[in-house]
C-alpha positions in Angstrom: 0.0 0.1 0.0 1.3 3.5 -0.8 2.4 5.2 2.5 1.5 8.6 3.7 4.8 10.5 4.5 3.9 13.4 6.5 2.3 13.0 10.0 1.3 15.9 12.2 2.1 16.0 16.0 -0.4 18.0 17.7 0.0 19.4 21.4 -3.1 19.9 23.4 -3.3 21.1 27.0 -5.4 19.4 29.5 -7.0 20.7 32.6 -3.8 20.3 34.6 -1.8 22.4 32.1 -0.1 19.0 30.9 0.7 18.5 27.3 -1.3 15.7 25.8 0.4 14.7 22.4 -1.7 13.4 19.4 -0.3 12.1 16.1 -2.7 12.7 13.1 -2.6 10.6 9.9 -4.9 12.6 7.5 -5.5 12.4 3.7 -7.7 15.1 2.1 -11.3 14.3 1.6 -11.4 11.4 4.0 -14.8 11.2 5.8 -14.3 8.7 8.5 -11.7 8.7 11.3 -10.5 6.3 14.0 -9.2 7.2 17.4 -6.1 4.8 18.4 -5.7 3.9 22.2 -2.3 2.6 22.7 -1.1 -0.3 25.0 0.6 -0.1 28.6 4.1 -0.1 27.4 3.6 1.6 24.0 2.7 4.9 22.5 1.3 6.2 19.3 4.5 5.7 17.0 4.1 2.1 17.5 0.8 2.2 15.3 2.2 4.5 12.6 2.4 1.9 10.0 -1.2 0.7 10.3 -2.4 4.4 10.7 -0.6 5.2 7.4 -2.3 2.3 5.7 -5.8 3.1 7.1 -5.5 6.8 6.3 -4.3 5.9 2.7 -7.5 3.8 2.3 -9.9 6.5 3.4 -9.9 6.4 7.1 -7.9 9.3 9.2 -6.3 8.4 12.3 -5.7 10.2 15.5 -3.4 8.5 17.9 -2.8 10.0 21.2 -0.2 9.5 23.9 -1.7 9.2 27.5 0.0 11.4 30.1 3.2 9.8 31.0 3.6 7.9 27.6 5.1 8.8 24.4 5.5 12.3 23.7 3.0 13.6 26.2 4.2 15.2 29.3 3.8 13.8 32.8 6.1 11.2 34.8 6.7 8.2 33.0 4.4 5.2 33.6 2.3 7.2 35.9 -1.5 7.3 35.9 -2.9 9.8 38.3 -6.5 8.6 38.4 -9.3 7.1 36.2 -10.9 10.4 36.1 -7.9 12.1 34.7 -7.6 9.4 31.9 -11.3 10.0 31.0 -11.0 13.8 30.8 -7.6 13.6 28.9 -9.5 11.3 26.4 -12.6 13.5 26.2 -10.2 16.4 25.3 -8.9 14.3 22.4 -12.4 13.2 21.3 -13.9 16.7 21.4 -11.1 17.9 19.4 -11.6 15.2 16.6 -15.7 15.3 16.8 -15.7 19.0 15.7 -14.2 18.2 12.5 -17.7 16.5 11.4 -16.5 13.2 10.1 -19.4 11.0 8.9 -18.2 8.4 11.4 -15.7 7.9 14.2 -14.6 4.7 15.6 -12.4 3.5 18.2 -9.4 1.2 17.5 -7.7 -0.1 20.7 -4.9 -2.4 21.4 -3.7 -4.3 24.5 -4.2 -2.2 27.6 -5.9 0.6 25.4 -8.9 -1.6 25.1 -9.8 -1.3 28.6 -9.8 2.5 28.3 -11.9 2.4 25.1 -14.5 0.3 26.7 -14.6 2.4 29.7 -15.0 5.5 27.6 -17.7 3.9 25.5 -19.5 3.0 28.7 -19.4 6.2 30.5 -19.2 9.2 28.1 -22.2 10.8 26.1 -20.0 10.5 22.9 -20.5 7.0 21.4 -18.2 5.7 18.7 -19.8 4.3 15.5 -17.8 1.0 16.1 -15.1 -0.3 18.1 -12.1 -2.4 17.1 -10.2 -4.3 20.0 -6.8 -5.7 19.0 -5.3 -8.4 21.4 -7.1 -6.5 24.1 -5.6 -7.0 27.6 -8.7 -7.2 29.5 -7.7 -10.6 30.9 -4.0 -11.6 31.0 -1.5 -14.5 31.5 1.3 -12.4 32.8 1.5 -11.1 36.4 4.0 -9.5 38.6 6.5 -11.7 40.4 6.1 -12.5 44.1 8.8 -10.2 45.0 7.2 -7.2 43.0 4.0 -7.8 44.4 5.2 -7.6 48.0 7.0 -4.2 47.0 3.6 -3.0 45.3 1.8 -3.6 48.8 4.7 -2.0 50.9 5.1 0.9 48.7 1.4 1.5 48.7 1.2 1.2 52.7 3.9 3.7 52.8 2.3 6.0 50.1 5.2 6.0 48.1 2.9 6.0 45.1 5.4 7.5 42.5 8.0 4.5 43.0 8.4 2.5 39.8 7.7 -1.3 39.6 8.9 -3.0 36.4 6.3 -4.6 33.9 6.4 -8.3 33.4 6.6 -8.0 29.7 9.6 -8.8 27.4 10.2 -7.8 23.8 9.5 -11.2 22.5 6.1 -11.4 24.2 5.3 -8.2 22.2 6.4 -9.6 18.8 8.5 -12.4 17.3 9.6 -10.3 14.3 13.2 -9.8 14.8 12.9 -6.7 12.3 11.4 -4.7 15.5 13.6 -6.1 18.1 16.1 -3.4 17.9 13.4 -0.7 17.7 11.5 -2.0 20.9 14.8 -2.7 22.9 16.1 0.8 22.3 12.9 2.8 22.1 13.5 5.6 24.8 9.5 6.2 24.8 8.7 2.8 25.8 7.4 2.3 29.3 9.0 -0.6 31.1 7.7 0.3 34.4 4.5 1.6 36.3 4.3 3.9 39.4 2.6 2.3 42.4 -0.4 4.5 41.8 -0.8 3.3 38.1 -0.8 -0.2 39.3 -3.6 0.6 41.9 -5.7 2.7 39.3 -5.3 -0.2 36.8 -7.1 -2.5 39.2 -9.8 -0.1 39.4 -10.0 0.2 35.5 -9.9 -3.8 35.2 -13.0 -4.0 37.4 -14.8 -1.2 35.4 -13.8 -2.3 31.9 -15.0 -6.1 32.6 -18.0 -5.5 34.5 -19.3 -2.2 33.8 -19.3 -2.6 30.1 -21.2 -5.9 30.2 -24.3 -3.9 31.6 -23.6 -0.8 29.4 -23.2 -2.7 26.3 -26.4 -4.3 26.7 -28.1 -0.9 25.8 -25.8 -0.1 23.0 -25.9 -1.7 19.6 -22.3 -1.2 18.5 -20.4 -2.9 15.8 -17.4 -4.6 17.5 -14.5 -6.4 15.9 -12.2 -8.5 18.1 -8.9 -9.3 16.6 -6.6 -12.0 18.4 -3.3 -13.7 17.8 -3.6 -17.5 18.0 -1.1 -17.9 20.7 -0.6 -14.6 22.2 1.9 -14.8 25.4 0.3 -11.8 27.0 -3.4 -12.0 26.9 -5.9 -14.8 28.3 -7.5 -15.8 25.1 -10.2 -18.1 26.5 -11.4 -15.6 29.4 -11.4 -12.9 26.7 -13.6 -15.1 24.2 -15.9 -16.0 27.2 -16.3 -12.3 28.1 -16.8 -11.2 24.5 -19.7 -13.8 24.2 -21.6 -12.2 26.8 -21.6 -8.7 25.2 -25.0 -8.5 23.7 -24.3 -6.7 20.2 -25.9 -8.0 17.1 -22.8 -6.7 15.0 -19.9 -8.5 16.7 -17.2 -10.4 15.0 -14.0 -12.2 16.0 -10.9 -12.6 13.8 -8.0 -15.0 14.8 -4.7 -14.6 13.2 -2.2 -17.5 13.0 0.7 -15.9 14.9 2.1 -15.8 18.6 2.9 -11.9 18.3 0.9 -9.8 20.8 1.4 -6.7 18.7 -0.3 -7.4 15.3 0.9 -4.3 13.9 4.5 -5.7 14.0 3.9 -9.0 13.0 5.9 -10.5 9.9 3.6 -13.5 9.2 0.3 -12.0 8.9 0.3 -8.2 8.8 -0.9 -8.0 5.2 -3.9 -10.3 6.1 -4.6 -8.3 9.2 -4.6 -4.8 7.6 -6.6 -6.2 4.5 -9.0 -7.6 6.9 -9.4 -4.3 9.0 -10.1 -2.5 5.8 -12.7 -4.9 4.5 -14.4 -4.7 7.9 -14.5 -1.1 8.1 -15.6 -0.7 4.4 -18.5 -3.1 5.4 -19.4 -1.2 8.7 -18.9 2.5 7.2 -21.2 2.9 4.2 
């Protein structure tokens, strides 16, 4: 596919006067847009290849970095509160909504899927569709026993800004060696979270899993779930069980024959993945 070369980086100020970074991938005359939500270690640049391909084929992409991630300001790996996450996301959504696209959808990967689900359930703005790729709603990975003890100890001591490493390796993210150097040397990759971020994440887990079950019963939203066959990070059976309980008349599951968590980096089936995304989008957005 032909690639778009120019990407605009926009800086918006949130209510706390922090800079929220937004990458836009825009092609003239596109009438549909996607808002991308990145994973726990990643940032908007990780989605650049897919964003370029989507924009080239008619779907503008706006990928923003959460506070503490990517090019946004704030302490690395820190989540102040769920409320702050929602307000920052609402800032981005409002910026895009006034552009009067015919449709606006969410595309969320890994941890970002939890945030996208939470926003869909809580905000007045409803996306026209939702794409979840390798959603970390349920995971197989966990903190080591030592790091769990540290988390409890630091929390009791109110050392909420102390960092604890994430239990994720590069080869869990992708088995494509073309990306190993990039990921291992990426200065914007978050390899740790603050104690407060871990605590807020537990709250987000509860809200994303249980609130959305009830909320989505009243939202007839097209949803596409994209999974790797042998993902080392997410708990595929639990996610499929959760997805089966969402009462949407327009939901679809696509499994790709790979063990790469990040489908955007995959060597085996990336072309199949991007082709499938575009086919699904063109079917939904008429």
